C-alpha positions as CSV (number, residue, x, y, z in Angstrom):
1,M,-16.2,-64.0,109.5
2,S,-14.4,-60.6,110.7
3,L,-14.3,-57.5,109.8
4,P,-10.5,-56.8,109.0
5,F,-10.6,-59.9,107.2
6,I,-12.9,-59.3,104.6
7,L,-11.6,-55.9,104.3
8,V,-8.0,-56.4,103.4
9,N,-9.5,-59.2,101.1
10,M,-11.5,-57.0,99.3
11,A,-8.4,-54.8,99.3
12,I,-6.5,-57.2,97.5
13,A,-9.6,-58.1,95.4
14,L,-9.1,-54.0,94.0
15,V,-5.6,-54.7,93.9
16,I,-6.1,-57.5,91.5
17,I,-8.6,-55.7,89.8
18,M,-6.5,-52.2,88.7
19,V,-3.0,-54.5,88.1
20,M,-5.7,-56.6,85.7
21,I,-7.0,-53.4,83.9
22,M,-4.2,-50.5,84.3
23,K,-0.8,-53.2,83.8
24,L,-2.1,-55.7,81.7
25,N,-5.1,-53.7,79.6
26,I,-7.4,-56.6,80.3
27,N,-11.0,-55.3,79.6
28,P,-12.7,-54.4,83.0
29,V,-15.9,-56.6,83.0
30,V,-13.2,-59.6,83.0
31,S,-11.1,-57.8,85.7
32,L,-14.3,-57.1,88.0
33,F,-15.6,-60.9,87.4
34,V,-12.3,-61.7,88.4
35,G,-11.8,-59.8,91.9
36,G,-15.3,-60.8,92.4
37,M,-14.3,-64.5,91.9
38,Y,-11.6,-63.5,94.6
39,V,-13.0,-62.3,97.2
40,G,-16.0,-64.3,97.1
41,I,-13.9,-67.7,97.4
42,I,-11.7,-66.1,99.7
43,C,-14.3,-65.2,102.0
44,N,-15.8,-68.8,102.7
45,L,-19.0,-67.8,100.0
46,G,-17.9,-71.4,97.9
47,M,-16.9,-71.7,94.3
48,A,-20.5,-72.2,92.9
49,K,-22.0,-69.7,95.5
50,T,-19.4,-67.1,94.0
51,V,-20.7,-67.4,90.6
52,S,-24.0,-67.5,91.6
53,V,-24.2,-64.2,93.5
54,F,-22.2,-62.6,90.6
55,A,-24.4,-63.6,88.1
56,S,-27.1,-62.6,89.7
57,G,-25.8,-59.5,90.9
58,F,-25.6,-58.6,87.0
59,G,-28.7,-59.9,86.3
60,G,-30.6,-57.7,88.5
61,T,-28.9,-54.7,87.6
62,M,-29.8,-55.9,83.6
63,T,-33.9,-56.0,85.0
64,S,-33.6,-52.6,86.7
65,L,-31.8,-50.6,84.6
66,G,-31.4,-52.6,81.1
67,I,-33.9,-51.0,79.5
68,S,-34.0,-47.8,80.9
69,I,-30.0,-47.4,80.6
70,G,-30.8,-47.9,76.7
71,F,-33.9,-45.3,75.6
72,G,-31.4,-43.1,77.5
73,V,-28.3,-43.7,75.2
74,I,-30.9,-44.1,71.8
75,M,-32.2,-40.6,72.8
76,G,-29.3,-39.0,73.7
77,Q,-27.5,-40.4,70.5
78,L,-30.8,-39.5,67.8
79,L,-31.1,-36.2,69.8
80,S,-27.1,-35.9,69.1
81,D,-26.6,-36.6,65.7
82,A,-30.1,-34.6,64.7
83,G,-28.4,-31.2,66.1
84,G,-30.9,-31.1,68.6
85,A,-28.3,-31.0,71.2
86,H,-25.9,-28.6,69.4
87,V,-28.9,-26.1,69.5
88,I,-29.8,-26.6,72.8
89,A,-25.8,-25.7,73.7
90,K,-26.1,-22.7,71.4
91,S,-29.2,-21.0,72.5
92,M,-28.3,-21.4,76.4
93,V,-24.9,-20.0,76.1
94,S,-26.8,-16.8,74.0
95,L,-29.2,-16.1,76.6
96,F,-26.8,-15.1,78.9
97,P,-24.2,-12.0,79.0
98,K,-21.0,-11.3,78.5
99,E,-19.8,-11.2,82.0
100,K,-21.6,-14.5,82.7
101,A,-20.4,-16.6,79.8
102,I,-18.9,-19.1,82.1
103,V,-21.8,-19.8,84.0
104,A,-23.7,-20.0,80.7
105,L,-21.1,-23.3,79.6
106,V,-21.2,-24.7,83.3
107,L,-25.0,-24.8,82.9
108,T,-25.5,-25.7,79.5
109,S,-22.9,-28.5,79.7
110,F,-25.2,-29.5,82.9
111,F,-28.2,-29.4,80.4
112,I,-26.6,-31.2,77.2
113,S,-25.5,-34.1,79.6
114,I,-28.2,-35.3,81.0
115,P,-29.5,-37.0,78.1
116,V,-26.1,-37.1,75.8
117,F,-22.8,-38.8,77.4
118,F,-19.7,-37.1,78.9
119,D,-17.6,-37.6,76.0
120,V,-20.3,-36.6,73.4
121,C,-21.3,-33.0,75.5
122,L,-17.3,-31.9,75.6
123,V,-17.4,-32.8,71.8
124,I,-20.7,-30.6,71.4
125,M,-19.7,-27.9,73.7
126,I,-15.7,-27.3,73.5
127,P,-15.7,-25.6,69.9
128,I,-18.8,-23.4,71.6
129,G,-16.4,-22.6,74.8
130,Y,-13.1,-21.7,72.9
131,A,-15.5,-19.5,70.9
132,V,-16.6,-17.5,74.2
133,A,-12.8,-18.4,75.7
134,K,-11.8,-15.2,72.6
135,E,-14.6,-13.1,73.1
136,I,-13.6,-12.6,76.8
137,G,-10.0,-13.4,76.8
138,A,-10.2,-16.7,79.4
139,P,-8.0,-19.1,79.7
140,R,-8.6,-22.3,77.7
141,S,-7.7,-24.2,81.5
142,L,-10.9,-22.2,82.8
143,I,-13.1,-23.1,79.7
144,A,-12.2,-26.3,80.5
145,C,-13.0,-26.4,83.8
146,A,-16.4,-25.1,83.2
147,L,-17.4,-27.3,80.9
148,V,-16.1,-30.7,82.7
149,C,-17.7,-29.3,85.7
150,G,-21.2,-29.3,83.9
151,A,-20.9,-32.0,82.4
152,G,-19.3,-34.3,84.9
153,S,-21.9,-33.4,87.7
154,A,-25.0,-34.4,85.4
155,H,-23.2,-37.6,84.4
156,S,-22.5,-38.1,88.0
157,Y,-25.4,-37.5,90.0
158,V,-28.6,-36.7,87.4
159,P,-30.2,-39.4,85.7
160,P,-30.8,-41.3,83.0
161,T,-27.0,-42.0,83.4
162,P,-26.1,-45.5,84.9
163,A,-24.6,-44.8,87.9
164,P,-27.2,-42.4,89.4
165,M,-30.5,-44.4,88.2
166,A,-28.6,-47.7,89.7
167,A,-28.1,-45.0,93.0
168,A,-31.9,-45.1,93.4
169,E,-32.5,-48.7,92.6
170,Q,-30.4,-49.8,94.9
171,L,-31.2,-47.9,97.9
172,N,-34.9,-48.5,96.8
173,F,-36.0,-44.7,96.4
174,S,-37.9,-42.9,93.7
175,M,-36.2,-42.3,90.4
176,G,-37.9,-38.8,91.1
177,D,-35.9,-37.9,94.2
178,M,-32.7,-38.6,92.7
179,I,-33.2,-36.1,89.8
180,I,-34.0,-33.5,92.3
181,W,-31.6,-33.8,94.6
182,G,-28.8,-34.7,92.5
183,S,-29.3,-31.9,90.7
184,L,-29.9,-29.5,93.5
185,I,-27.1,-30.6,94.9
186,S,-24.3,-31.0,92.6
187,L,-25.6,-27.1,91.4
188,V,-25.1,-25.8,94.5
189,A,-21.2,-27.6,95.0
190,M,-20.8,-26.0,91.3
191,F,-21.2,-22.6,92.1
192,I,-19.2,-22.5,94.7
193,S,-16.6,-24.4,93.0
194,L,-16.3,-21.2,90.4
195,P,-15.5,-18.8,92.2
196,I,-12.3,-21.2,93.2
197,M,-11.8,-21.9,89.4
198,Y,-11.9,-18.3,88.7
199,K,-9.0,-17.4,91.9
200,V,-6.6,-20.3,90.9
201,L,-7.1,-20.0,87.0
202,W,-8.1,-16.6,85.5
203,P,-6.7,-14.3,88.6
204,Q,-7.0,-10.7,87.9
205,N,-3.9,-9.8,89.0
206,G,-2.5,-11.7,85.7
207,E,-1.8,-15.1,84.8
208,S,-2.3,-18.5,86.5
209,K,0.9,-19.5,88.3
210,F,-0.7,-22.8,88.8
211,F,-1.6,-23.6,85.4
212,T,1.4,-22.9,83.2
213,E,2.1,-22.7,79.4
214,K,3.7,-26.2,80.5
215,D,0.7,-27.8,80.8
216,M,-0.6,-27.6,77.6
217,D,0.0,-29.4,74.5
218,P,2.2,-27.4,71.6
219,D,0.8,-29.4,69.2
220,F,-3.0,-29.6,69.9
221,V,-5.0,-28.4,67.1
222,P,-8.9,-27.9,69.0
223,I,-11.6,-30.1,67.7
224,K,-14.1,-28.0,65.1
225,A,-17.9,-27.8,65.3
226,Q,-20.1,-29.9,63.7
227,D,-21.2,-28.8,60.3
228,Y,-24.5,-28.2,60.4
229,S,-25.1,-26.1,56.9
230,G,-27.7,-26.6,55.1
231,K,-29.2,-28.9,57.8
232,R,-32.5,-28.1,58.7
233,L,-32.3,-28.1,62.9
234,P,-34.9,-28.3,65.0
235,P,-36.4,-25.0,67.5
236,F,-35.1,-25.1,70.8
237,G,-38.2,-26.2,72.3
238,A,-38.3,-28.9,69.9
239,A,-34.7,-30.2,70.8
240,V,-35.7,-29.9,75.0
241,L,-38.4,-31.8,74.5
242,P,-37.1,-35.8,74.9
243,I,-34.9,-34.3,77.8
244,V,-37.8,-32.2,80.1
245,L,-40.6,-34.9,79.0
246,P,-39.4,-37.8,80.5
247,V,-38.4,-36.0,83.7
248,L,-41.7,-34.0,84.2
249,L,-43.6,-37.2,84.0
250,I,-41.2,-39.2,86.5
251,L,-41.5,-35.9,88.9
252,L,-45.5,-36.5,88.5
253,D,-45.0,-40.5,89.5
254,S,-43.1,-39.4,92.5
255,T,-44.4,-36.3,93.5
256,W,-48.0,-38.0,93.5
257,G,-47.0,-40.9,95.5
258,A,-45.5,-38.4,98.0
259,V,-48.5,-36.0,98.1
260,L,-51.9,-38.4,97.9
261,E,-52.5,-41.7,99.1
262,T,-53.4,-43.4,96.1
263,K,-51.9,-43.3,92.8
264,P,-53.8,-44.3,89.5
265,D,-52.3,-47.1,87.8
266,F,-52.2,-44.5,84.7
267,V,-49.9,-42.2,86.5
268,A,-47.7,-45.1,87.8
269,F,-47.4,-46.1,84.2
270,I,-46.4,-43.3,82.5
271,G,-44.2,-42.3,85.6
272,N,-42.2,-45.7,84.9
273,K,-38.3,-44.7,84.3
274,N,-39.0,-47.2,81.3
275,V,-41.9,-45.7,80.3
276,A,-40.8,-42.2,80.4
277,L,-37.8,-42.4,78.7
278,L,-39.6,-44.2,75.9
279,V,-41.7,-41.1,75.3
280,G,-38.2,-39.3,75.0
281,V,-36.9,-42.0,72.5
282,F,-40.1,-40.6,70.5
283,C,-39.9,-37.6,70.9
284,A,-36.5,-37.9,69.6
285,Y,-36.9,-40.0,66.6
286,L,-39.9,-37.0,65.3
287,I,-36.5,-34.8,66.0
288,A,-34.4,-36.7,63.7
289,A,-37.5,-37.5,60.9
290,T,-37.3,-33.6,60.3
291,N,-33.6,-33.6,59.3
292,M,-32.3,-37.0,58.7
293,T,-33.0,-40.1,56.2
294,K,-34.3,-43.7,57.0
295,T,-30.8,-45.1,57.2
296,E,-29.3,-42.3,58.7
297,I,-31.5,-42.6,61.5
298,K,-30.8,-46.1,61.5
299,K,-27.3,-46.0,61.9
300,S,-27.3,-43.5,64.7
301,V,-29.4,-46.1,66.3
302,N,-27.2,-48.6,66.0
303,K,-24.4,-46.8,67.0
304,A,-26.1,-46.2,69.8
305,L,-26.9,-49.7,70.7
306,E,-23.4,-51.0,70.5
307,T,-22.4,-48.1,73.2
308,C,-25.1,-49.6,75.1
309,G,-23.9,-52.7,75.2
310,V,-20.3,-51.5,76.6
311,V,-21.9,-49.5,78.9
312,L,-24.8,-52.5,79.9
313,M,-21.8,-54.6,80.4
314,V,-19.4,-52.4,82.7
315,T,-22.5,-51.5,84.7
316,G,-23.7,-54.7,85.3
317,A,-20.1,-55.8,86.4
318,G,-19.9,-53.2,88.9
319,S,-23.2,-54.3,90.6
320,A,-22.2,-57.8,90.6
321,F,-18.7,-57.4,92.0
322,G,-20.7,-55.3,94.9
323,A,-22.6,-57.9,95.4
324,V,-20.1,-60.6,95.9
325,I,-18.6,-58.3,98.6
326,R,-22.3,-57.5,100.2
327,A,-23.1,-61.3,100.4
328,T,-19.8,-61.6,102.8
329,G,-21.9,-59.8,105.0
330,I,-19.9,-56.7,105.4
331,G,-23.2,-54.6,105.6
332,D,-24.0,-56.0,109.0
333,L,-20.4,-55.9,110.6
334,I,-20.1,-52.1,109.7
335,T,-23.7,-52.2,111.1
336,A,-22.2,-53.6,114.4
337,V,-19.5,-51.1,114.6
338,V,-21.1,-48.0,113.8
339,G,-25.0,-48.8,114.7
340,T,-28.1,-47.6,113.7
341,S,-28.6,-44.5,116.3
342,A,-28.9,-41.2,114.8
343,S,-25.2,-40.7,115.8
344,A,-23.8,-43.2,112.9
345,V,-25.3,-41.2,110.3
346,V,-22.5,-38.8,109.7
347,P,-19.5,-42.1,110.2
348,V,-21.7,-44.3,107.8
349,L,-21.9,-41.1,105.1
350,V,-18.2,-40.6,105.8
351,I,-17.6,-44.5,105.3
352,T,-20.3,-44.1,102.4
353,Y,-18.0,-41.7,100.6
354,L,-14.6,-43.6,101.3
355,V,-15.8,-46.8,99.9
356,G,-16.4,-44.6,96.7
357,V,-12.7,-42.9,96.8
358,V,-11.0,-46.2,97.3
359,M,-13.2,-47.9,94.5
360,R,-12.9,-45.3,92.0
361,V,-8.5,-45.1,92.2
362,C,-9.0,-49.1,91.8
363,M,-11.6,-49.0,88.8
364,G,-11.1,-46.1,87.1
365,S,-14.6,-46.1,85.8
366,A,-16.6,-43.4,88.2
367,S,-20.0,-44.8,87.1
368,S,-18.8,-48.8,87.9
369,A,-17.1,-47.9,91.2
370,G,-20.5,-45.8,92.4
371,I,-22.6,-48.7,91.6
372,S,-20.0,-51.2,93.5
373,C,-19.8,-48.8,96.1
374,L,-23.4,-48.5,96.7
375,A,-23.9,-52.3,96.0
376,I,-21.7,-52.4,99.4
377,M,-23.2,-50.3,101.9
378,A,-26.5,-50.9,100.7
379,P,-27.5,-53.0,104.1
380,V,-26.1,-50.0,106.7
381,I,-27.4,-47.4,104.6
382,A,-30.8,-49.4,105.3
383,S,-30.5,-49.7,109.1
384,L,-31.0,-45.9,108.7
385,P,-34.6,-44.9,107.8
386,Q,-34.2,-41.4,110.2
387,V,-32.2,-40.2,106.8
388,H,-33.3,-39.9,103.4
389,P,-30.8,-42.6,101.4
390,V,-30.5,-40.3,98.5
391,Y,-28.0,-38.4,100.8
392,F,-26.1,-41.8,101.0
393,A,-26.7,-42.6,97.3
394,M,-24.8,-38.7,97.1
395,A,-22.2,-39.8,99.0
396,G,-21.1,-42.7,97.5
397,L,-21.3,-40.8,94.0
398,S,-19.4,-37.9,95.2
399,G,-16.4,-40.5,96.7
400,C,-16.0,-41.6,93.2
401,N,-15.6,-38.2,91.6
402,M,-13.0,-36.9,93.8
403,I,-9.8,-38.7,92.3
404,G,-9.6,-38.8,88.7
405,L,-6.4,-40.6,87.8
406,P,-5.0,-41.8,84.6
407,N,-7.1,-44.8,84.5
408,D,-10.5,-43.2,84.3
409,S,-11.3,-42.8,80.4
410,G,-13.3,-39.4,81.4
411,F,-9.2,-37.8,81.9
412,W,-8.0,-38.8,78.7
413,I,-11.2,-37.6,77.1
414,S,-11.5,-34.2,78.8
415,T,-7.2,-33.8,78.8
416,N,-6.7,-34.6,74.8
417,M,-9.8,-32.9,73.9
418,N,-8.7,-29.7,75.7
419,G,-4.9,-29.7,74.4
420,F,-3.5,-30.6,78.3
421,T,-0.5,-32.4,79.1
422,I,-0.9,-35.1,81.9
423,T,-0.1,-32.8,84.6
424,G,-2.7,-30.3,82.7
425,G,-5.2,-33.3,82.7
426,L,-4.5,-33.3,86.6
427,K,-4.4,-30.2,87.4
428,T,-7.7,-29.4,85.9
429,Y,-9.9,-32.4,85.8
430,T,-8.4,-34.2,89.2
431,V,-8.0,-31.1,91.3
432,F,-11.3,-29.6,90.7
433,G,-13.2,-32.4,90.5
434,A,-11.8,-33.4,94.3
435,I,-13.1,-30.0,95.2
436,R,-16.4,-30.5,94.1
437,A,-16.3,-34.0,95.5
438,V,-15.2,-32.8,99.0
439,T,-17.7,-29.6,98.3
440,I,-20.8,-32.2,98.3
441,L,-19.8,-34.4,101.5
442,L,-19.8,-31.0,103.3
443,L,-23.0,-30.1,102.2
444,L,-24.4,-33.4,103.0
445,I,-23.2,-33.8,106.7
446,V,-25.1,-30.2,107.2
447,L,-28.3,-31.5,105.0
448,V,-28.6,-35.1,106.9
449,N,-28.7,-32.6,110.0
450,V,-30.5,-29.7,109.2
451,F,-33.1,-31.7,106.9
452,P,-32.8,-35.6,107.2
453,M,-36.2,-36.1,105.4
454,G,-36.2,-39.4,107.0
455,A,-38.9,-42.1,108.0
456,V,-38.3,-42.0,111.7
């Protein structure tokens, strides 16, 4: 089987998926299954084996990520419903002086989006952001970009959200490394992007010529902050525990294994991502118990499980689609072309990025695209032990954030919640997402040459 043949049929499969999702309005899970069947059968895997590979890829993802994603969603939902996320948001923004208000919004939305989903983060942060905008006279477009910048970065690169968790599992490196490097690289890219946002959207010499009144919905009614009056909200220190404790436990496990030769069984136990997130869930339950009834807590958890079912199905299907493509032998063929020497590192980094871009455009969901991308590229990345796989994970995930189009739910969440037209959404969500993605790729090219962290 030749590489061009596989690539052409992979492209056809992606077009099938895109048409089914965008034109026929068929569920992404069903679309990914059909696309996987096409590419497997046409590439001579055989009909029965194609179904088996897809199912195995789906099951493997559930084994490695199912519990973690479930606990993460429950933790985030309880923290949000109990007002803990609101407390964190208000407290963090108030820590910064007025002239650093935009920085405060970026960092706060980043931190809030670690435990809660992108849309929930925006629901919490947009009313706070608009209040800040009135106080400092900033345009709505800048506030929207700042919030999407922070929330989108954490959601895309920092566990326990599905794509970065899957990246660590697929490329066989520690979750702690994904947390550290996903946070550091995305934060650097965010602050490199900020001056561009200011210059384009809030120029000192007058109104922005890039984003105008025509890009805003004249009938827009801003969402209002949830009313917590009469509700006993948790203190800031308690509210951050469900987020901070799991991260510290995972980092303890990663650091211990990196520094010392032997790791006690207890450290491996409490540092396991499932156990660490369970600790976060218990913390969230304790916070919820202070201001929610048992019935309210039960409803909150049930809502989380409903969300979790959708997330797990899409995550598993994305991974399974990637597993079918990987089973065609595409990884070995790419390795044969680029080689395994040091000179192959940057080409593979860029290829991983571009595969992510193509997957995102066709599949819409950045999470599904990232999981599929890294499932395909895993054999190629494994052939380059001289560089830490976290860099390739970031390349694939950033490629999947390069082009956010109207086939992406995140595009509509950001556009509608901020009161923009489709053009306004493209000028904010899409353009500045692309700037951050390219910035991350450039940072990665520097890092793999200066600080490879590889085994060789």
